[in-house]
C-alpha positions as CSV (number, residue, x, y, z in Angstrom):
1,G,-41.1,-76.2,-30.2
2,D,-38.5,-78.7,-29.1
3,S,-39.6,-80.1,-25.7
4,L,-35.9,-80.3,-24.7
5,R,-35.2,-76.7,-25.5
6,R,-34.6,-74.7,-22.3
7,M,-36.4,-71.4,-22.2
8,D,-36.8,-68.8,-19.4
9,W,-39.6,-66.3,-18.9
10,K,-40.7,-64.1,-16.1
11,T,-43.7,-63.2,-14.1
12,S,-43.9,-60.6,-11.3
13,A,-42.8,-61.9,-7.9
14,R,-42.0,-60.7,-4.4
15,V,-38.5,-59.6,-5.4
16,G,-37.8,-58.7,-9.0
17,S,-39.2,-61.6,-10.9
18,L,-39.7,-65.3,-10.6
19,Q,-37.5,-67.1,-13.1
20,V,-39.5,-70.0,-14.6
21,R,-37.4,-72.7,-16.4
22,R,-39.1,-75.2,-18.5
23,F,-37.9,-78.8,-18.5
24,E,-39.1,-82.3,-19.3
25,P,-40.4,-84.2,-16.2
26,A,-41.7,-87.8,-16.5
27,I,-45.3,-87.0,-15.5
28,A,-48.9,-88.0,-16.4
29,L,-51.7,-86.0,-18.1
30,E,-52.9,-84.7,-14.7
31,T,-50.5,-83.6,-12.1
32,G,-51.0,-82.2,-8.6
33,I,-48.0,-80.3,-7.1
34,L,-47.8,-80.4,-3.3
35,L,-45.3,-78.0,-1.9
36,N,-44.1,-78.0,1.7
37,L,-43.4,-74.5,3.0
38,A,-43.6,-75.2,6.8
39,L,-40.3,-73.8,8.2
40,D,-40.2,-76.3,11.0
41,D,-39.8,-79.1,8.5
42,Y,-36.6,-77.5,7.1
43,P,-33.2,-78.3,8.6
44,L,-31.5,-75.1,9.9
45,D,-28.7,-75.2,7.3
46,C,-31.1,-75.0,4.3
47,R,-33.9,-72.7,5.6
48,Y,-32.7,-69.8,3.5
49,D,-32.4,-71.3,0.0
50,A,-34.5,-74.5,0.0
51,P,-38.0,-72.9,0.3
52,E,-37.4,-70.6,-2.7
53,L,-35.9,-73.5,-4.6
54,G,-39.1,-75.5,-4.0
55,I,-41.2,-72.6,-5.3
56,T,-39.0,-72.4,-8.4
57,I,-39.4,-76.1,-9.0
58,A,-43.2,-75.9,-8.6
59,A,-43.3,-73.0,-11.1
60,S,-41.1,-74.7,-13.6
61,V,-43.2,-77.9,-13.6
62,A,-46.5,-75.9,-13.8
63,A,-45.2,-73.9,-16.8
64,H,-44.0,-77.0,-18.6
65,L,-47.3,-78.8,-18.1
66,V,-49.4,-75.9,-19.3
67,E,-47.2,-75.6,-22.4
68,K,-47.9,-79.3,-23.0
69,R,-51.7,-78.6,-22.6
70,Q,-51.8,-80.7,-19.5
71,A,-53.8,-80.1,-16.3
72,V,-52.0,-79.0,-13.2
73,S,-53.0,-78.1,-9.6
74,L,-51.1,-76.6,-6.8
75,V,-51.5,-77.1,-3.0
76,T,-49.2,-75.7,-0.4
77,N,-49.1,-75.2,3.4
78,G,-47.2,-71.9,3.0
79,R,-48.6,-68.7,4.3
80,D,-50.8,-66.8,1.8
81,P,-51.0,-63.2,2.8
82,F,-54.3,-62.9,1.0
83,S,-55.9,-65.6,3.3
84,R,-57.4,-64.8,6.7
85,S,-57.3,-68.4,7.8
86,P,-53.9,-69.6,9.0
87,G,-53.2,-73.3,9.0
88,T,-55.2,-74.0,5.9
89,M,-54.2,-75.1,2.4
90,A,-53.5,-72.5,-0.3
91,R,-54.8,-74.2,-3.4
92,V,-55.2,-73.6,-7.2
93,P,-57.5,-76.4,-8.5
94,L,-56.8,-78.7,-11.4
95,R,-57.1,-76.9,-14.7
96,K,-55.4,-76.3,-18.1
97,G,-54.5,-73.2,-20.0
98,R,-52.4,-70.0,-19.7
99,D,-54.9,-68.1,-17.6
100,H,-54.7,-71.0,-15.2
101,L,-50.9,-70.9,-15.2
102,M,-51.1,-67.2,-14.3
103,R,-53.1,-68.1,-11.2
104,V,-50.6,-70.8,-10.2
105,L,-47.7,-68.4,-10.7
106,D,-49.5,-65.6,-8.8
107,L,-49.9,-67.8,-5.8
108,L,-46.3,-68.9,-6.0
109,A,-45.2,-65.3,-6.3
110,R,-46.9,-64.2,-3.1
111,I,-46.7,-67.4,-1.0
112,E,-44.5,-67.1,2.1
113,V,-42.9,-69.7,4.4
114,A,-45.1,-70.5,7.3
115,R,-42.7,-69.6,10.2
116,R,-44.9,-70.8,13.1
117,A,-46.3,-74.2,13.5
118,E,-49.8,-72.9,13.9
119,E,-49.6,-71.2,10.5
120,A,-48.8,-74.5,8.6
121,L,-51.0,-77.5,8.0
122,P,-48.9,-80.5,8.8
123,F,-47.4,-81.8,5.5
124,P,-48.8,-85.4,5.8
125,Q,-52.2,-83.9,6.3
126,L,-51.7,-81.7,3.3
127,L,-50.6,-84.7,1.2
128,S,-53.8,-86.6,2.1
129,Q,-56.2,-83.8,1.7
130,G,-54.5,-82.0,-1.2
131,S,-54.5,-85.1,-3.4
132,L,-58.2,-86.1,-2.9
133,R,-59.4,-84.5,-6.1
134,L,-56.9,-86.2,-8.3
135,S,-58.2,-89.1,-10.3
136,W,-56.6,-92.6,-10.5
137,G,-53.4,-92.6,-12.5
138,S,-52.6,-88.9,-11.9
139,T,-49.2,-87.8,-10.8
140,V,-48.5,-86.2,-7.5
141,L,-45.3,-84.2,-7.4
142,V,-44.2,-83.9,-3.8
143,I,-41.7,-81.1,-3.0
144,T,-40.3,-81.1,0.5
145,P,-36.9,-80.6,2.1
146,I,-36.1,-84.1,3.5
147,E,-37.7,-87.4,4.3
148,E,-39.5,-86.8,7.6
149,E,-40.7,-89.6,9.8
150,G,-44.0,-91.0,8.4
151,L,-43.6,-89.4,4.9
152,L,-43.2,-92.6,3.0
153,D,-46.1,-94.2,4.9
154,T,-48.3,-91.3,3.7
155,L,-47.0,-91.7,0.1
156,L,-47.7,-95.4,0.2
157,A,-51.3,-94.6,1.1
158,L,-51.5,-92.3,-2.0
159,R,-50.0,-95.1,-4.1
160,R,-52.7,-97.4,-3.0
161,R,-55.2,-94.9,-4.2
162,G,-53.7,-95.3,-7.7
163,L,-51.6,-92.2,-7.8
164,V,-48.1,-92.0,-9.3
165,I,-45.7,-90.3,-6.9
166,T,-42.6,-88.3,-7.7
167,L,-40.7,-87.1,-4.6
168,V,-38.4,-84.1,-4.8
169,L,-36.2,-83.3,-1.8
170,T,-34.5,-79.9,-1.7
171,C,-32.1,-80.3,1.2
172,S,-28.9,-82.4,1.4
173,Y,-28.9,-85.0,4.2
174,R,-27.0,-88.2,4.9
175,G,-29.9,-90.6,4.5
176,F,-30.9,-89.7,1.0
177,D,-29.6,-92.9,-0.6
178,E,-31.7,-94.9,1.9
179,T,-34.7,-92.7,1.1
180,V,-34.3,-93.5,-2.6
181,Q,-34.2,-97.2,-1.8
182,R,-37.2,-97.2,0.5
183,A,-39.2,-95.0,-1.8
184,G,-38.4,-97.4,-4.7
185,Q,-39.7,-100.3,-2.7
186,I,-43.2,-98.7,-2.6
187,G,-43.1,-97.5,-6.3
188,V,-42.1,-93.9,-5.6
189,T,-39.4,-92.1,-7.6
190,A,-37.2,-89.9,-5.5
191,F,-34.9,-87.1,-6.6
192,Q,-32.7,-84.7,-4.7
193,I,-32.6,-81.2,-6.3
194,L,-30.3,-78.8,-4.5
195,N,-30.2,-75.9,-7.0
196,E,-31.7,-74.9,-10.3
197,R,-29.1,-76.8,-12.2
198,G,-30.3,-79.9,-10.5
199,M,-33.6,-79.7,-12.4
200,D,-31.7,-81.3,-15.3
201,V,-32.4,-84.6,-13.7
202,W,-35.7,-84.6,-15.7
203,R,-34.0,-84.0,-19.0
């Protein structure tokens, strides 16, 4: 169908259903989604909505990629209630296909915010480790609330490995324009998405 047509569909989630909106991101044939769900990284005024928005963005991108027969992986430092090892990565490896999409969405449906520091792998470490299996030229979609100290240094290291970085920030903060500038200087595209309507930046 028309790649610009917006469609919604549902999969079971923790409350009711997870709404997955398909849209048109500028991405490569292989994409790794890296999602920050460490509560300590979220400013107090956006701790309620922003983590769920990040999950929705990740689900939307994954659904779009699979529809386009592209490969996608998901890595997050959120708390997986099925895991007995806190502080580790929750991961769905790089694959294609609808069955694979269901595994990605199942993880997104059950993943929880890591409320204590010891429950969450530090996000810079997640970025470094979670992108290791991506080949040169792959896209890394980084979903995190704001630009924390050292984030762009970590993304620069990924760029030097030949990865294409798209940074999505889900909280409003004063320094966003400066973030866009600094990110652009190292070849990283940065967006600020504050609600589901904001996902139209990719259209």
